[in-house]
NUVEX-98544 format. One record per atom (N, C-alpha, C): residue in one letter; y, x, z. Coordinates in pm, whole numbers, plus 50000, padded with zeros to 5 digits. Each point is the difference from the previous one (the first is absolute). Example, Ala and Ser with C-alpha at 12.3 -4.5 7.8 and 13.67 -1.06 7.14 Angstrom:
BEGIN
A494315131950780 A501194991150000 A501205009050000 S501054996549928 S501195008250006 S501094992350073 
***
This chain:
BEGIN
M324262492345846 M500844990549930 M499154989249936 A500164987750044 A499524989349913 A500865001049874 S499574994449890 S500735002549876 S501254991249990 I500775002549895 I501384995249990 I500124984750005 Y499144992949927 Y500124985449998 Y499634994250135 T498955005250061 T499564994950131 T501105001850103 H500645011750002 H501095002450094 H501184990949972 N500384998749874 N501124991549962 N499734985450038 R498824995549972 R499604986350032 R500014997750150 F499535009950074 F500004999250146 F501424997450051 G500965007849949 G501384998550044 G500584986449967 K499654994849883 K500514986949960 K499424988850085 H498765001650043 H499364989650081 H500435000750147 V500045012150055 V500245001150144 V501434996550037 K500945001649909 K501414997550035 K500254985650042 H499154990849956 H500184986050037 H499684997550148 H499415009950065 H499684998950142 H500975008050086 F501055005249940 F501005007750072 F501074990750057 P500735004650103 P501164992450048 P501034998149889 K500764989350010 K500984996749896 K501005011349977 E500375007150107 E500975010949985 E499455010949908 W498725003350015 W499395010049911 W499944994749858 Q499574987549986 Q499854994349867 Q501325000249923 K501074996750068 K501314999849936 K500385014149952 A499765010050084 A500335013849963 A499145004649883 I498724996250000 I499085004149894 I500394993949866 V500444987650001 V500454993549877 V501175007849940 Q500885004950086 Q501175007449953 Q499655014149951 N498865005150045 N499605013849968 N498565000449951 E499664990949911 E498604998149962 E499395012449935 S500755006849914 S499425011549930 S499615010950100 L500795002050103 L499685010050102 L498814995650083 Y499974987450037 Y498874994850078 Y498705001649923 L500024996749872 L498775000649921 L499595014349968 L500965008949978 L499615014049982 L499485005850131 G500544995150111 G499475004150130 G498534996950015 Q499524989749932 Q498584996450005 Q499115011449950 Q500545008949921 Q499225011349947 Q500045012150093 G500814999250105 G500045010550101 G500205013949941 P499355010250058 P500155013749950 P499125003249881 D499344990049943 D499145002349884 D500775005649881 L501314997849998 L500805004849887 L499855015149980 F499745007350108 F499855014649988 F498725003949927 F499024991149997 F498735003049935 F500115000349848 F501144995849947 F500174999349855 F500955010649946 Y500685007050089 Y500945010449956 Y499225012949973 P500155006149883 P499165011449962 P499995011550100 K501105002350071 K500065011450092 K499374997050136 T499704987450027 T499434996650131 T498614993849987 L499874989949915 L498724993249978 L499284997450132 M498675002450004 M499224998050121 M499665013250069 K500865010049980 K499785013050062 K500084998850152 S499415009650070 S499954999350146 S501395000550063 D500965006549932 D501355000850054 D500964990049936 S499474991049921 S500824989249944 S500544991450114 P501274996149995 P500514991050104 P499154987450015 G499484995049888 G499144988250006 G498765002550082 T499375011649980 T498805003550075 T500335002250147 V501085007350027 V500405002850138 V500244987150077 I500744990949942 I500314987450068 I498734991950022 H499124999649902 H498764992350014 H499105005550111 K500095013150026 K499135006150100 K500584999250141 Q501244995750013 Q500644998750130 Q499874985850053 A500114998750131 A500064986750060 A501234992649948 G499904987049985 G501114992149951 G501255001550083 K499825002450130 K501185001050087 K500865012149966 Q499425010149932 Q500805011649959 Q501064996049899 F499594992249900 F500954995449899 F501064991150065 I499584991250089 I500944991050067 I501005008050083 N499515009650077 N500875008550082 N501035007449916 N499595004249882 N500905007549913 N501174991549949 Q499854986950004 Q501064991149951 Q500874994450113 K499595002250124 K500584992550112 K501515001750013 D500475012250008 D501435002150025 D500864994249888 R499575002049877 R500804995149887 R500024984849993 L498824993850010 L499934985449987 L500654993050119 R499945006150116 R500584993750119 R501494997749983 A500645008349921 A501444998949979 A500364989949890 L498994994249936 L500244990949888 L499664985650037 P500764990349951 P499654985950023 P498724996549926 L499314989750048 L498704996549943 L500104995449855 N501184995849957 N500144995949860 N500355011749908 H500035012050054 H500275011849917 H498825002349906 P500255004349876 P498915002049905 P498875008950050 Q500325010050080 Q498955009150046 Q498994993150092 W500424989950071 W499054992650083 W498984992649913 S500424994949888 S499064993049911 S498965009649946 Y500445012149964 Y499025010049954 Y499065003750114 F500545001650119 F499185003750116 F498954989450030 I500394987349999 I499044989250024 I498925000249893 G500405002249875 G499025001149893 G499055011650021 S500535011450045 S499155011750021 S499034997850116 L500404992150099 L499084996650109 L498874991049949 C500334991149907 C498944991849938 C498975009149933 H500485010249930 H499095009449933 H499085006550102 Y500585005050106 Y499225006950103 Y498974990750063 I500404988050035 I499104990550066 I498834996449910 L500274997849872 L498904997049907 L499095012149983 D500585011849989 D499195012149986 D499055001750118 V500524998550121 V499175001850119 V498834990350000 H500264987849959 H498954989750001 H498955002249891 I500435005149885 I499085000149885 I499345013449970 H500645011150036 H499485013049960 H498605003250054 P499674996850124 P498645003050044 P498934992949916 T500284987849958 T499044992749917 T499955005749859 V501155003949946 V500025006449868 V499135012550002 E500145008050104 E499205012350011 E498514996850016 A499714988950067 A498594996450024 A499294995349874 V500744993749908 V499344994149883 V500125008649875 K500855010150000 K500215007949879 K498735007749962 N499915003449872 N498865007749949 N500495008549883 D500415012350030 D500555008749896 D499015002549888 A498725000050032 A498975003249900 A499964989949887 T500394987750028 T499984989649897 T501394997149944 G501025007250048 G501374997549956 G500734989950087 Y499294994750101 Y500624990350091 Y500675007850114 S501025007749963 S500715008850093 S500944992050089 H500655007150092 H500964993550090 H501054992349919 I500605006849903 I501044993349921 I499424989149912 A498785002149949 A499374989649917 A499714987550082 V499595001750125 V499784988450088 V501284991850008 E501125006950018 E501284993250016 E500504994149868 T499735006849890 T500364994549869 T499224987249971 E498734999950036 E499194987949980 E500474988750092 L500515003550117 L500554989650088 L501284994449939 D500795008549936 D501164995049924 D499554989949895 R498955003549926 R499504990949897 R499644986550062 Y499315000550113 Y499584987750068 Y501204991250032 Y501045005950060 Y501154991950040 Y500814995349880 I500125008349898 I500714995749878 I499314987849941 E498685000449995 E499254988749943 E500024988050093 Q500015002450131 Q500164988950094 Q501344993049980 D500985007549957 D501334994549977 D500174994349859 G498894998849927 G500014993049872 G500355008349879 M499935013350013 M500335008749887 M498795008449962 V500145007549892 V498925008749953 V500285014250049 G499055005650075 G500235012950063 G500445010949906 V499275001849889 V500305011249910 V501264997749917 E500554988050003 E501224997149924 E501255000350087 Y499815001850129 Y501144999550092 Y500715013550004 R501304999949980 R500805012349998 R500415003950142 L499215008850060 L500245004050138 L501315007650015 D500455006949895 D501255007550010 D501204991050025 K499884987349964 K501104990650019 K500244997150149 L499025003350084 L500164997750143 L500965010050064 I500275011149931 I500985009650049 I501274997749920 T500814991050047 T501174995749925 T500965011749978 K500754999449892 K500915010849966 K501334998150073 D499945002450130 D501184999050085 D500255013850062 D499955010349915 D500005013750049 D501295004050071 V501124994149964 V501255003150070 V499904996050146 T499454988150024 T499804995350138 T498975008750071 Y498925003349931 Y498965008450061 Y500585013550043 E500805005949912 E500555013350028 E500944999850119 Q500654988850021 Q500954998850110 Q499304998350135 H498864993050001 H499424995850128 H498635005850035 I499235005049905 I498635004250031 I499875014550044 P500705009749938 P499845014050042 P500165002550150 P500914993250072 P500125002850144 P498724997650080 F499104991949949 F498754997650071 F499075012149997 Y500225008949905 Y499035010849979 Y500595014050013 N501335001450019 N500585013449996 N499605008850118 V499354994350101 V499495008050111 V498725007549963 Y499374995749891 Y498735005949958 Y500245011249899 D499185010650007 D500085010749902 D499694994649860 K500665005549900 K499784996449860 K500294985349971 A500924994250076 A500334985849979 A501514998249985 D500615008749919 D501424998649977 D500274988349905 Q501264997449976 Q500384988449919 Q499405000649861 K499985011949939 K499445001449866 K498524996249998 T499265004150101 T498574997050006 T499764985250024 V500784994150089 V499854985650027 V500254991949873 M501115002749934 M500334992449880 M499045003249886 G499575012649991 G499005003549900 G498704992750025 G499634998850128 G498784992850034 G500064985449958 I501144993750022 I500164985949961 I499894998649848 R500665008849927 R500004998949853 R498635003249942 Y499335010150054 Y498665003249950 Y499004989250040 F500174994150116 F499154988850042 F500074989049894 R501214996749961 R500214989749897 R499375004349867 L500215012649963 L499505005149873 L498475000249995 V499375004850107 V498545000550004 V499414986049990 K500584990550071 K499494986449993 K500204993949862 K501035004649930 K500224995249863 K498935005549906 W499635012750017 W499065006449908 W498544997450037 C499714997650127 C498624996750040 C499774985149981 F500214995849878 F499964985849965 F499154999049875 A498804994450013 A499025000849890 A499434986249968 K500754992049925 K499534986449973 K499184998849872 T499805011249929 T499145000149881 T499045011850010 P498844999449932 P499075011450004 P500645013049953 L500834999449895 L500655012049950 L500945005950105 R500794991350060 R500935004750103 R499245006150117 E498884994050036 E499205005150111 E499515014349971 K499565002449876 K499545013349960 K501155010150002 I501154995749951 I501165009049996 I500415004150141 V500064990450090 V500405002950138 V498985009350066 A498714997549977 A498955008650057 A500145014449951 K500295001749871 K500185013449945 K501255006650056 L501064992250018 L501235005550055 L499785005250141 I499284992450080 I499705004350137 I499215013049999 K499075001149906 K499185012149990 K500855011949957 V500914997949906 V500845010849949 V500915005750108 I500554991450085 I500925004950103 I499265006350117 G498684999949995 G499235007550098 G499634992550125 N500084987149996 N499654992050118 N498894990249967 D499005004949930 D498874991549961 D499014999050117 T500454993750106 T499204998450121 T499804985250026 P499014996350083 P499814985750029 P501264993350053 N500775007250085 N501184993850057 N501064997349895 F500325009849916 F501054997949900 F499554990449891 N498745000549963 N499494990049906 N500114986050058 G499954999250133 G500104987150067 G501354993449985 L501025007649956 L501324994149977 L499994990049886 V499035001349911 V499934991349883 V499164987750031 M500564988349976 M499224987750012 M499244998149869 H498715003050002 H499204999649879 H499734985649955 L499674998549874 L499764986649944 L498864993050072 T498985007550036 T498844994350070 T500065003850147 P499974990350092 P500035003250143 P498825008850040 L500215008850094 L498915008250051 L499004991250075 P498705002549983 P498974991250057 P500114998250151 E500395010650071 E500064999150147 E501134991150050 A500994997849915 A501214993150046 A499704986050052 Q499264992349925 Q499764986150038 Q499334998850136 Q499045008750028 Q499274998850125 Q500825004350121 N501095007349977 N500815005150112 N501324992750020 Q500404991749905 Q501324993850009 Q500174991650126 G498954993250042 G500104991550119 G500395007950123 R499415011750018 R500335008450115 R501445004849994 L500455003649881 L501365005149984 L501034988950020 V499724988349946 V500924988750017 V500124996350147 S498905000950073 S500044997350144 S500935009750072 C500005012549958 C500915010050058 C501464996349973 V500284995849878 V501364996149964 V500444987950082 D499134990450016 D500334988050078 D500315003450145 K499235009250057 K500255004150139 K501345007250012 A500335008049899 A501295006950000 A501154990149990 L499844989949916 L501034989649988 L500254993050132 E498944997650073 E500134993250130 E500685008950104 A499705012949995 A500515009250102 A501425004749974 A500415000349875 A501245006849962 A501274995050069 P500284986950007 P501274995850059 P500205004950143 T498974999150083 T500125004350139 T500185015150010 L499265007549918 L500115014650002 L501375004649953 I500524993749896 I501325003849950 I501084996650102 Q499864988750066 Q500964996450106 Q500005010650110 N498825004850035 N499915010550103 N500715012749955 A499825003949874 A500665012149949 A501524998450000 I500474988249962 I501444997450001 I500555000350142 D499274993950093 D500435000050140 D500005014250059 F499065008249955 F499975014050043 F501275007249958 I500414997849877 I501195006849949 I501284994650063 R500104987150013 R501264993950044 R500124998950151 E498854998750070 E500054997250144 E499115009150084 D499415010249940 D499135009550071 D498764993750061 V499554988949944 V498734994150043 V498875009449955 P499025003150085 P498935009349959 P499214994849879 L499615009249915 L499144996349888 L498604996850050 V499384990149941 V498634996550037 V499035010549946 D498794999850052 D499005010249969 D499655000849852 F500174989049927 F499664999849857 F500675011549925 F501215003450039 F500765010149926 F499525014250025 N498935001550079 N499335012950014 N499015002549887 Y499804990149913 Y499115001849886 Y500755006449884 T499305008549926 T500565005549876 T499884989549890 Y500645002649889 Y499894991249885 Y498574999249950 D499225010450029 D498595000149960 D499124992050094 G500584995350111 G499224992150095 G499345008250108 D500425012650016 D499465008750105 D500904999350123 Y499404999850118 Y500774999450125 Y500305014250045 V501275003250019 V500365013850034 V500785001450130 N500714989650043 N500755000250126 N500845012650015 E500835002749899 E500905011450007 E501114997350101 Q500465010450064 Q501104998650097 Q501355001449929 
***
């Protein structure tokens, strides 16, 4: 998972390169489209699933992208393209495409020994883009990106995941709410707040480089600056590739056009060619 702001920003930028029909549907269902940008990461925040090996989030990330697409085919095929679930689906494809492009580089540059963990790499990339957009990274309320449209979410998002074990409606909605809550609390714009959040993470038993990486610290990690160029290049390549790849996935569902080879990659960027 690239982090929340990077994914959200990706969705806002790439939609301008979509066909007008998609754009119109997305405008009508923006909250679903933007939550779709976070993909299955919502399961990583629910206490009963987190990043466990059997978490739906982990399972989906380890599978080829075509598995998730196949799981939606029959249901989405029966729905018009302006249906809210299509907007969430297009958003979730954006998440997958960005993950495939960026995860191998994140893994290559991370350094757990210094605290520059996988999640910290992505948190620092969030800081970079927030500041590129003219704001202050540590003052930006990331929880606001998960809008409180839970009635809509409950109606349209659980069907995407009910084929997976431990992904019932309660877990999906709990994941969304905890995602919002964690992003609200991992917010440290003062030295005191930073210390409090660090202690809280330690108390709950997740004092690891990855979970500490959820906090955007007041001082950027030293490795971040030297690696941002490589990461931004990955995002740019994903932006360029996304419209064509999403069109292929839509054509696969609606017209049985074969999926291109790209969808044999997992969210982690590994090629698996599952049947």
